[in-house]
RODO-2510 file (C-alpha; in nm, 4 decimals, decimal comma):
residues 188
     n   res          X          Y          Z
     1     m     8,3135    -1,4235     0,8321
     2     k     8,0457    -1,5400     0,6503
     3     k     8,0342    -1,8841     0,8219
     4     l     8,0036    -1,6972     1,1331
     5     s     7,6794    -1,5012     1,0561
     6     v     7,5080    -1,7670     0,9397
     7     v     7,6116    -1,9533     1,2831
     8     a     7,4831    -1,6413     1,4666
     9     i     7,1647    -1,6032     1,3241
    10     a     7,0781    -1,9439     1,3329
    11     l     7,1871    -1,9759     1,7330
    12     s     6,9776    -1,6308     1,7894
    13     t     6,6799    -1,8184     1,6463
    14     l     6,7633    -2,0548     1,7889
    15     v     6,7354    -1,9007     2,1428
    16     a     6,4234    -1,6675     2,0301
    17     g     6,1931    -1,9804     1,9735
    18     h     6,3224    -2,1113     2,3216
    19     v     6,2199    -1,7255     2,4884
    20     m     5,8972    -1,8191     2,2779
    21     a     5,8260    -2,1401     2,4192
    22     a     5,9074    -2,0566     2,8090
    23     d     5,6030    -1,7539     2,7795
    24     a     5,3642    -1,9230     2,9410
    25     s     5,0939    -1,7266     2,8210
    26     v     5,2104    -1,8279     2,4865
    27     a     5,2453    -2,2240     2,5387
    28     k     4,9756    -2,4616     2,5179
    29     t     4,8691    -2,8119     2,6827
    30     r     4,8949    -3,1075     2,4655
    31     e     4,5397    -3,1209     2,5617
    32     q     4,4599    -2,7711     2,4363
    33     v     4,6398    -2,8541     2,1305
    34     r     4,3856    -3,1391     2,1022
    35     a     4,1161    -2,9305     2,1845
    36     e     4,1280    -2,7187     1,9097
    37     v     4,2665    -2,9854     1,6723
    38     i     3,8934    -3,1385     1,7517
    39     a     3,6964    -2,8355     1,6829
    40     a     3,8637    -2,7106     1,4119
    41     q     3,7611    -3,0900     1,2310
    42     r     3,4309    -3,0632     1,3515
    43     s     3,3635    -2,7258     1,1998
    44     g     3,5711    -2,7915     0,9401
    45     d     3,8018    -2,5015     0,9215
    46     l     4,1183    -2,7318     0,8618
    47     v     4,3002    -2,6860     0,4890
    48     a     4,1687    -2,8853     0,2949
    49     d     4,3226    -2,7997    -0,0984
    50     g     4,6960    -2,7638    -0,0196
    51     q     4,7194    -2,5655    -0,3168
    52     t     4,4635    -2,3090    -0,3273
    53     g     4,4438    -2,3062     0,0569
    54     a     4,0653    -2,3051     0,0586
    55     k     3,9873    -2,4828     0,3856
    56     f     3,7224    -2,8171     0,4105
    57     n     3,3904    -2,5836     0,5101
    58     q     3,4805    -2,4353     0,2275
    59     v     3,5220    -2,7536    -0,0448
    60     f     3,2303    -2,9319     0,0958
    61     p     3,0129    -2,6729     0,3048
    62     a     2,7278    -2,9077     0,3082
    63     q     2,8631    -3,0954     0,5763
    64     y     2,9584    -2,8697     0,8362
    65     a     2,6863    -2,6558     1,0337
    66     q     2,6579    -2,2675     0,9434
    67     p     2,7632    -2,0307     1,1684
    68     v     2,4581    -1,8336     1,3204
    69     a     2,4000    -1,5451     1,3050
    70     v     2,2315    -1,3441     1,6527
    71     q     1,8915    -1,1771     1,5354
    72     g     1,8907    -0,9962     1,9168
    73     k     1,5157    -1,1499     1,9086
    74     t     1,4244    -1,3370     2,2290
    75     r     1,1534    -1,6954     2,2393
    76     a     0,8738    -1,4818     2,2633
    77     e     0,9539    -1,2633     1,9946
    78     v     1,0345    -1,5188     1,8025
    79     k     0,7131    -1,7295     1,9190
    80     a     0,4470    -1,4712     1,8640
    81     e     0,5944    -1,3695     1,4879
    82     l     0,5898    -1,7106     1,4105
    83     a     0,2304    -1,7364     1,5809
    84     e     0,1428    -1,4623     1,3767
    85     a     0,2561    -1,5620     0,9977
    86     i     0,0389    -1,8819     1,0999
    87     r    -0,2584    -1,6591     1,1303
    88     t    -0,2050    -1,4503     0,8584
    89     g    -0,1179    -1,7420     0,6548
    90     d     0,2539    -1,5311     0,5184
    91     i     0,4421    -1,8761     0,5639
    92     v     0,5350    -2,1003     0,2990
    93     a     0,3126    -2,3848     0,1773
    94     d     0,4507    -2,5171    -0,0849
    95     g     0,8852    -2,6101    -0,0305
    96     a     0,9039    -2,6549    -0,4340
    97     t     0,7251    -2,3347    -0,5894
    98     g     0,8028    -2,1424    -0,2454
    99     a     0,4286    -2,0325    -0,2428
   100     k     0,2916    -1,8718     0,0818
   101     a    -0,0258    -2,0327     0,2749
   102     n    -0,2351    -1,7196     0,1673
   103     e    -0,1743    -1,6796    -0,2174
   104     l    -0,2472    -2,1313    -0,2344
   105     a    -0,5466    -2,0852    -0,0575
   106     p    -0,6938    -1,6857     0,0277
   107     a    -1,0140    -1,7190     0,0670
   108     q    -0,9202    -1,8979     0,3781
   109     y    -0,6991    -1,5813     0,5395
   110     a    -0,9368    -1,2938     0,4002
   111     a    -1,0092    -1,2088     0,7582
   112     a    -0,6506    -1,2316     0,9067
   113     r    -0,6069    -1,0039     0,6100
   114     a    -0,8894    -0,7915     0,6420
   115     d    -0,7540    -0,7361     0,9902
   116     k    -0,4364    -0,5905     0,9458
   117     s    -0,5809    -0,3975     0,6616
   118     a    -0,8747    -0,2360     0,9954
   119     n    -0,6345     0,0858     1,0225
   120     t    -0,5799     0,1558     0,6378
   121     v    -0,8107     0,2816     0,3698
   122     a    -0,8855     0,1618     0,1102
   123     v    -0,8114     0,3311    -0,1956
   124     g    -0,9663     0,2478    -0,5698
   125     k    -1,3134     0,0959    -0,6972
   126     t    -1,6330     0,0608    -0,5068
   127     r    -1,8366    -0,2858    -0,5169
   128     a    -2,1267    -0,1509    -0,7615
   129     e    -1,8360     0,0048    -0,9780
   130     v    -1,6436    -0,3041    -0,9685
   131     k    -1,9810    -0,5098    -1,0791
   132     a    -2,0422    -0,2706    -1,2924
   133     e    -1,7828    -0,3163    -1,4872
   134     l    -1,7742    -0,6820    -1,5182
   135     a    -2,1247    -0,6592    -1,6555
   136     e    -2,0066    -0,3958    -1,9000
   137     a    -1,6894    -0,6631    -1,9923
   138     i    -1,9399    -0,9796    -1,9950
   139     r    -2,1763    -0,7326    -2,2310
   140     t    -1,9373    -0,6560    -2,5055
   141     g    -1,7715    -0,9569    -2,4530
   142     d    -1,4396    -0,7697    -2,2853
   143     i    -1,3396    -1,0789    -2,0820
   144     v    -1,0938    -1,3881    -2,0666
   145     a    -1,2596    -1,6528    -2,2647
   146     d    -0,9712    -1,8940    -2,3035
   147     g    -0,6831    -1,8879    -1,9753
   148     a    -0,4870    -2,1063    -2,1580
   149     t    -0,3857    -1,8365    -2,4614
   150     g    -0,5795    -1,4836    -2,2551
   151     a    -0,8595    -1,4324    -2,5316
   152     k    -1,1441    -1,2685    -2,4941
   153     a    -1,4623    -1,3727    -2,5984
   154     n    -1,5454    -1,1264    -2,8198
   155     e    -1,1911    -1,2184    -3,0124
   156     l    -1,2749    -1,6304    -3,0286
   157     f    -1,6897    -1,5519    -3,1143
   158     p    -1,6575    -1,2312    -3,2879
   159     a    -2,0425    -1,3023    -3,4199
   160     q    -2,1825    -1,2934    -3,1327
   161     y    -2,0551    -0,9405    -3,0439
   162     e    -2,1452    -0,6199    -3,2073
   163     a    -1,8524    -0,3992    -3,3149
   164     q    -1,7812    -0,1217    -3,0904
   165     p    -1,8808     0,2200    -3,2748
   166     v    -1,5607     0,4464    -3,2917
   167     l    -1,6450     0,8161    -3,2127
   168     a    -1,4262     1,0968    -3,2200
   169     g    -1,4473     1,2388    -2,9437
   170     k    -1,4103     1,5666    -3,0999
   171     s    -1,6167     1,9250    -2,9093
   172     r    -1,8082     2,1132    -3,0562
   173     d    -1,6151     2,4024    -3,0118
   174     e    -1,2988     2,2241    -3,2065
   175     v    -1,5127     2,1164    -3,4839
   176     r    -1,6241     2,4877    -3,4944
   177     a    -1,2594     2,5748    -3,5069
   178     e    -1,1230     2,3959    -3,7860
   179     l    -1,4557     2,4681    -3,9921
   180     v    -1,3412     2,8766    -3,9333
   181     q    -0,9835     2,7032    -4,0527
   182     s    -1,0790     2,5459    -4,3350
   183     r    -1,2752     2,8089    -4,4750
   184     r    -1,0151     2,9989    -4,4398
   185     a    -0,6833     2,7742    -4,5645
   186     n    -0,9548     2,7864    -4,8869
   187     g    -1,0135     3,1555    -4,8936
   188     g    -1,4225     3,1319    -4,7793
***
């Protein structure tokens, strides 16, 4: 009985295989199969390691072109973006460090930054305020004198700069309040 069922299963499998092969939508010509194999070889879509199932394009990704994601931008849009990046210096100039051109030579791209920020309101200090702060820093020695260590001039040459007096910073009312509290505490 078991032999008959095994033979029946084998015969039904064989017949099902022939029926599927006879289906025109499933069948491929020799040329189609060959073209698919060549395309898989080019893309690295064949199994390289039988144990892990990793494909060639996974094992050796540098040897195969990576699929390109479509951004949906036209050629004209990309060219316009490139021209704007070149104009503003927002393009990588040093491949080793990844520094952009406007970071390496900011003076060359100042006009482009000014055009870009023409519609924004500047928040911060005026030129006069910055100049006054710089003059005060130079006078007190509170300016970096050694770029390697970051030491300030008044730290490197303390004799050249007078010590800044420490002010208590209390108002007249605060002093009076302390005096009253001190008298109460001392019984006076």
